[in-house]
C-alpha positions as CSV (number, residue, x, y, z in Angstrom):
1,M,-109.3,61.9,84.0
2,P,-107.7,58.5,84.8
3,A,-108.8,55.6,84.6
4,K,-109.7,52.6,87.2
5,V,-107.6,50.1,87.3
6,K,-109.2,46.7,89.6
7,L,-106.5,44.5,89.4
8,N,-107.1,40.8,90.1
9,L,-104.6,39.5,93.5
10,D,-105.9,36.1,93.7
11,G,-104.4,35.5,89.7
12,F,-102.1,37.5,90.1
13,R,-100.2,35.3,92.9
14,Q,-102.0,32.9,91.2
15,V,-99.0,34.0,88.5
16,R,-96.4,34.6,90.8
17,R,-96.4,31.2,92.3
18,A,-96.9,30.0,88.6
19,A,-92.9,31.1,88.1
20,A,-91.5,28.2,90.9
21,P,-89.7,26.1,87.8
22,T,-88.3,29.1,86.6
23,V,-87.0,30.6,89.8
24,T,-85.6,26.7,90.8
25,A,-83.8,26.9,87.8
26,Q,-82.4,30.5,88.1
27,A,-81.0,29.7,91.6
28,E,-80.0,26.2,90.4
29,A,-77.5,28.8,87.7
30,V,-76.7,30.8,90.0
31,T,-75.5,28.0,92.1
32,A,-73.4,26.3,89.2
33,R,-71.8,29.9,88.5
34,A,-71.1,30.1,92.4
35,N,-69.1,26.0,92.6
36,G,-67.4,27.3,89.4
37,M,-66.0,30.7,91.1
38,A,-64.9,28.8,94.7
39,V,-61.9,30.0,95.8
40,T,-61.1,27.7,98.3
41,K,-61.0,23.7,98.1
42,G,-63.5,22.2,99.2
43,A,-66.2,24.4,98.6
44,R,-70.2,23.5,97.6
45,Y,-73.4,26.5,97.4
46,E,-76.6,24.3,97.2
47,T,-79.6,25.2,95.6
48,L,-82.8,25.4,97.3
49,P,-85.9,24.8,95.7
50,A,-88.8,27.3,95.1
51,V,-91.4,27.5,97.9
52,D,-94.3,29.4,97.6
53,T,-94.8,32.4,100.0
54,P,-98.2,34.5,100.4
55,E,-96.2,37.3,98.7
56,G,-95.3,34.2,95.4
57,C,-92.9,31.8,95.6
58,V,-88.2,32.0,96.3
59,A,-85.7,29.9,95.7
60,L,-82.2,29.8,97.6
61,V,-78.6,29.9,97.5
62,T,-76.7,28.6,100.5
63,T,-73.8,27.2,101.9
64,G,-75.3,24.5,103.2
65,H,-75.4,24.4,106.8
66,G,-73.7,21.3,109.5
67,S,-71.2,19.7,106.5
68,Q,-67.4,20.3,106.1
69,T,-68.3,21.6,102.2
70,A,-70.4,24.0,103.9
71,V,-68.4,25.5,106.7
72,K,-65.6,25.7,103.2
73,A,-68.2,27.9,101.1
74,M,-68.8,30.0,103.9
75,I,-65.0,30.8,104.8
76,D,-64.8,31.4,100.3
77,T,-67.9,33.6,100.0
78,A,-66.7,35.8,103.5
79,A,-63.6,35.5,101.4
80,H,-64.1,36.4,98.1
81,N,-67.6,36.9,98.0
82,T,-68.6,34.2,95.5
83,L,-72.5,34.9,96.2
84,A,-72.8,38.1,95.4
85,K,-70.9,37.7,92.7
86,A,-72.4,35.1,90.8
87,V,-75.6,36.5,91.1
88,V,-74.1,39.8,88.3
């Protein structure tokens, strides 16, 4: 006979949201790797800190937008797949 398990979903959500500092640190590590791997001169990747979502928290590594370094980062990741390589 299978055991019945009752999940404490509120507690589970709290645990996932409490991971924000760790998630931000991981995103910063990916950003550092991407900036170290960038081939296009002047390309600069950025980290957006973790924010809470209904499912937990999420942090982003991005090329940014609106600046010359962001345009160069977009070109760099399009040409060399830098962000994908930095995640590994």
